C-alpha positions as CSV (number, residue, x, y, z in Angstrom):
1,M,-83.4,182.5,-20.0
2,E,-83.3,179.4,-17.8
3,Q,-86.2,176.6,-18.1
4,K,-87.8,177.3,-14.9
5,R,-88.0,181.2,-15.6
6,L,-89.5,180.4,-19.1
7,R,-92.1,178.2,-17.8
8,S,-93.1,180.7,-15.1
9,L,-93.4,183.6,-17.9
10,L,-95.6,181.2,-20.1
11,S,-97.8,180.4,-17.2
12,H,-98.3,184.3,-16.6
13,V,-99.4,184.5,-20.1
14,A,-101.6,181.7,-20.1
15,N,-103.6,183.0,-16.9
16,G,-103.7,186.4,-18.4
17,S,-101.5,188.2,-15.9
18,L,-99.0,189.1,-18.4
19,A,-99.5,190.4,-22.0
20,V,-98.0,188.6,-24.8
21,E,-96.1,191.7,-25.9
22,D,-94.6,192.1,-22.5
23,A,-93.4,188.4,-22.2
24,L,-92.0,188.7,-25.9
25,L,-89.9,191.7,-24.8
26,Q,-88.5,189.6,-21.8
27,M,-87.8,186.9,-24.3
28,K,-85.7,189.2,-26.6
29,E,-82.5,189.0,-24.6
30,E,-79.3,188.2,-26.6
31,P,-78.7,184.5,-26.8
32,F,-75.0,185.1,-26.1
33,K,-72.7,187.7,-24.8
34,D,-69.5,188.8,-26.7
35,L,-66.6,189.4,-24.4
36,G,-64.0,189.5,-27.5
37,F,-62.2,186.4,-26.1
38,A,-65.4,184.5,-25.4
39,K,-68.9,184.3,-26.4
40,L,-71.1,183.2,-23.2
41,D,-74.0,180.9,-24.3
42,Y,-76.8,182.2,-22.2
43,H,-79.3,180.0,-24.0
44,R,-77.6,176.7,-23.2
45,A,-79.8,176.5,-20.0
46,L,-82.8,176.6,-22.1
47,R,-81.7,173.9,-24.6
48,Q,-80.1,171.6,-22.2
49,G,-81.1,172.3,-18.6
50,I,-77.7,173.1,-17.3
51,A,-76.0,176.6,-17.9
52,E,-72.6,177.0,-19.4
53,V,-69.5,175.7,-17.3
54,I,-66.2,177.4,-17.5
55,Y,-63.1,175.3,-18.6
56,G,-60.4,176.9,-16.8
57,A,-57.3,175.4,-18.4
58,G,-55.7,177.7,-21.0
59,K,-57.6,180.8,-19.9
60,T,-55.9,183.4,-17.9
61,P,-57.0,184.4,-14.3
62,K,-58.4,187.5,-15.6
63,Q,-60.2,186.0,-18.4
64,I,-62.0,183.4,-15.9
65,A,-63.1,186.3,-13.6
66,E,-64.5,188.3,-16.2
67,I,-66.4,185.4,-17.7
68,A,-67.6,184.2,-14.3
69,G,-68.5,187.9,-13.1
70,T,-70.6,188.3,-16.5
71,M,-72.4,184.9,-15.8
72,I,-73.4,186.0,-12.2
73,Q,-74.5,189.4,-13.5
74,H,-76.8,187.7,-16.0
75,G,-78.3,186.0,-13.1
76,Q,-76.7,182.6,-13.1
77,K,-76.9,181.3,-9.4
78,T,-74.1,178.7,-9.5
79,V,-70.9,179.0,-11.8
80,L,-68.8,175.9,-12.0
81,I,-65.2,176.2,-13.2
82,T,-63.2,173.2,-14.2
83,R,-59.4,172.4,-14.5
84,M,-58.7,175.7,-12.5
85,S,-55.3,176.4,-11.4
86,L,-54.3,177.7,-8.0
87,E,-53.1,180.8,-9.5
88,A,-56.4,181.5,-11.1
89,A,-58.2,180.7,-7.9
90,E,-56.4,183.1,-5.9
91,Y,-56.8,185.8,-8.5
92,V,-60.7,185.3,-8.6
93,K,-60.8,185.3,-4.9
94,T,-59.7,188.8,-4.9
95,K,-62.9,189.7,-7.1
96,M,-65.5,187.3,-5.6
97,E,-66.4,184.6,-3.3
98,L,-64.9,181.6,-4.7
99,Q,-64.9,177.8,-3.4
100,Y,-61.9,176.1,-4.5
101,N,-60.7,172.5,-4.3
102,A,-57.1,172.0,-5.0
103,M,-57.5,168.3,-5.5
104,S,-60.1,168.4,-8.2
105,H,-59.2,171.9,-9.5
106,I,-62.8,172.8,-9.4
107,G,-64.0,176.2,-8.6
108,L,-67.4,177.1,-7.5
109,L,-69.1,180.6,-7.4
110,G,-72.7,180.7,-5.7
111,R,-74.3,177.8,-3.8
112,I,-74.5,174.0,-4.1
113,P,-78.3,173.3,-4.9
114,E,-80.4,170.8,-2.9
115,P,-80.4,167.4,-4.6
116,D,-83.3,167.0,-6.8
117,G,-82.3,164.0,-8.7
118,D,-84.2,160.7,-8.9
119,G,-81.7,158.8,-6.7
120,K,-78.1,158.7,-5.8
121,V,-74.9,158.8,-8.0
122,V,-72.3,156.4,-6.5
123,I,-68.7,157.1,-7.4
124,L,-66.1,154.4,-7.0
125,T,-62.4,154.6,-7.7
126,G,-59.8,151.7,-8.2
127,G,-57.3,153.5,-6.0
128,T,-56.4,156.7,-3.9
129,S,-54.4,158.1,-6.9
130,D,-57.7,158.2,-8.9
131,M,-59.2,160.6,-6.4
132,P,-58.6,163.9,-8.3
133,V,-60.8,162.6,-11.2
134,A,-63.3,161.3,-8.8
135,E,-63.8,164.6,-7.0
136,E,-63.9,166.4,-10.2
137,A,-66.8,164.1,-11.1
138,A,-68.4,164.2,-7.6
139,Q,-68.3,167.9,-7.3
140,T,-69.9,168.4,-10.9
141,A,-72.6,166.0,-10.1
142,E,-73.3,167.9,-6.8
143,A,-73.3,171.2,-8.4
144,F,-76.0,170.1,-10.8
145,G,-78.2,168.9,-7.9
146,N,-77.3,165.1,-7.2
147,K,-76.9,163.2,-4.0
148,V,-73.3,161.7,-4.4
149,V,-72.0,158.6,-2.5
150,R,-68.2,158.4,-2.6
151,I,-66.5,155.0,-2.2
152,Y,-62.7,155.2,-2.9
153,D,-59.8,152.7,-3.2
154,V,-62.1,149.5,-4.0
155,G,-60.0,148.3,-6.9
156,V,-59.8,144.7,-8.2
157,A,-56.5,144.0,-6.5
158,G,-58.6,143.4,-3.4
159,L,-62.1,142.5,-4.6
160,H,-63.5,142.0,-1.3
161,R,-63.3,145.8,-0.6
162,L,-65.6,146.2,-3.5
163,V,-68.0,143.4,-2.8
164,S,-68.5,145.0,0.8
165,Y,-70.3,148.1,-0.9
166,A,-72.5,145.8,-2.9
167,S,-75.7,147.3,-1.4
168,Q,-74.7,150.9,-2.1
169,I,-73.9,150.0,-5.8
170,M,-77.0,148.0,-6.3
171,S,-79.3,150.8,-4.9
172,A,-77.7,153.5,-7.1
173,R,-79.4,155.3,-10.1
174,V,-76.2,155.6,-11.9
175,V,-72.5,154.5,-11.0
176,I,-69.3,156.2,-12.1
177,A,-66.4,153.7,-12.1
178,I,-63.1,155.4,-12.2
179,A,-59.8,153.5,-12.7
180,G,-56.3,153.5,-14.1
181,M,-53.9,150.6,-14.8
182,E,-55.8,148.1,-16.8
183,G,-59.2,149.5,-15.9
184,A,-60.9,146.4,-14.8
185,L,-63.1,147.9,-12.2
186,A,-65.8,149.1,-14.6
187,S,-66.4,145.7,-15.9
188,V,-66.6,144.1,-12.4
189,V,-68.9,146.9,-11.5
190,G,-71.0,146.6,-14.7
191,G,-71.7,142.9,-13.7
192,M,-72.9,143.8,-10.3
193,A,-75.1,147.0,-10.9
194,D,-78.6,147.2,-12.3
195,C,-78.3,150.7,-13.4
196,P,-76.1,152.5,-16.2
197,V,-72.4,152.4,-15.3
198,I,-70.1,155.3,-16.5
199,A,-66.5,154.2,-16.9
200,V,-63.8,156.8,-16.5
201,P,-60.1,155.7,-17.5
202,T,-57.5,157.6,-15.6
203,S,-53.7,158.3,-16.7
204,I,-52.7,156.5,-13.5
205,G,-50.2,153.4,-14.1
206,Y,-46.9,152.4,-15.1
207,G,-45.4,152.5,-18.5
208,A,-47.6,150.1,-20.6
209,S,-50.8,151.8,-19.1
210,L,-49.9,154.6,-21.9
211,G,-51.2,157.4,-19.9
212,G,-54.7,155.9,-19.7
213,L,-55.0,154.5,-23.1
214,S,-54.8,150.7,-21.7
215,A,-57.7,151.5,-19.3
216,L,-59.6,153.2,-22.0
217,L,-59.3,150.4,-24.4
218,S,-60.2,147.9,-21.6
219,M,-63.2,149.7,-20.7
220,L,-64.5,150.2,-24.3
221,N,-64.2,146.5,-24.6
222,S,-66.0,145.6,-21.5
223,C,-68.0,142.4,-21.7
224,A,-70.4,143.8,-19.1
225,S,-73.6,145.2,-20.6
226,G,-74.7,148.8,-19.7
227,V,-71.1,150.3,-19.3
228,S,-70.4,153.5,-21.3
229,V,-67.1,155.3,-21.4
230,V,-66.0,158.9,-21.4
231,N,-62.5,160.2,-22.2
232,I,-59.3,159.8,-20.2
233,D,-59.4,161.7,-16.9
234,N,-62.7,163.2,-17.8
235,G,-64.3,163.5,-14.5
236,F,-66.4,166.5,-15.4
237,G,-67.9,164.6,-18.5
238,A,-68.8,161.7,-16.1
239,G,-70.4,163.9,-13.6
240,Y,-72.4,165.7,-16.1
241,L,-73.7,162.5,-17.8
242,A,-74.6,160.9,-14.4
243,S,-76.5,164.0,-13.6
244,M,-78.6,163.8,-16.9
245,I,-79.4,159.9,-16.2
246,N,-80.2,160.9,-12.6
247,H,-82.8,163.6,-13.7
248,I,-84.1,161.8,-16.7
249,G,-87.4,160.6,-14.8
250,G,-88.5,164.2,-14.0
251,T,-88.3,167.8,-14.7
252,Y,-84.8,169.1,-14.8
253,E,-84.8,172.4,-13.1
254,N,-81.2,173.0,-11.7
255,T,-80.2,176.0,-10.0
256,L,-77.0,176.2,-12.3
257,S,-79.4,177.8,-15.0
């Protein structure tokens, strides 16, 4: 039961329009659904404000379709699927209406909610090659009810490009800085912004970048205050955290729940 529905239920009990016993009966729905190969956490939206998201990598197309279908049957308005293969997307499309982005490998069932966050999430990339990770972050944040501003290919190799977007950066509620190579973008942005900066190292780069490890260590060692770091190529984690920050000033009632 999502937070919004629970509040409504408790309000009806408080004003006397619903008996306590009837409300209790409605709340006794099972906290998870056991599909054998997966256990769907229906109470996650109640605990965290955001319903469970499907991680598509390693799951068969049939498993993804069954999980998503069960979520929708349970009343989930929006189902987000990350790291979804084209094969899985094509299969799920035969069962239900799926929006799929081949760049980000994000699948979406249902509708994108209207933005209800406190401000905007600004997403920056060092280069064009970082865009798949950036789009995963952007589409995740949008699915959670955030206004997203995309600013791509503004790495430190041409700092004037980044500086030209200073007003966008300084007016953001939270910034996601995504970069490979040495990952210097996050430190530069951290020295400009007065809001939290979420750094995402990517696996883009030549040999000594070690598949994103060099960028990860650089971002972890940032001398700029207010910079936090998620795992290599973890656009989803960055988008999720950005959404939490952007909703922290108000009541989080996301339509994913």
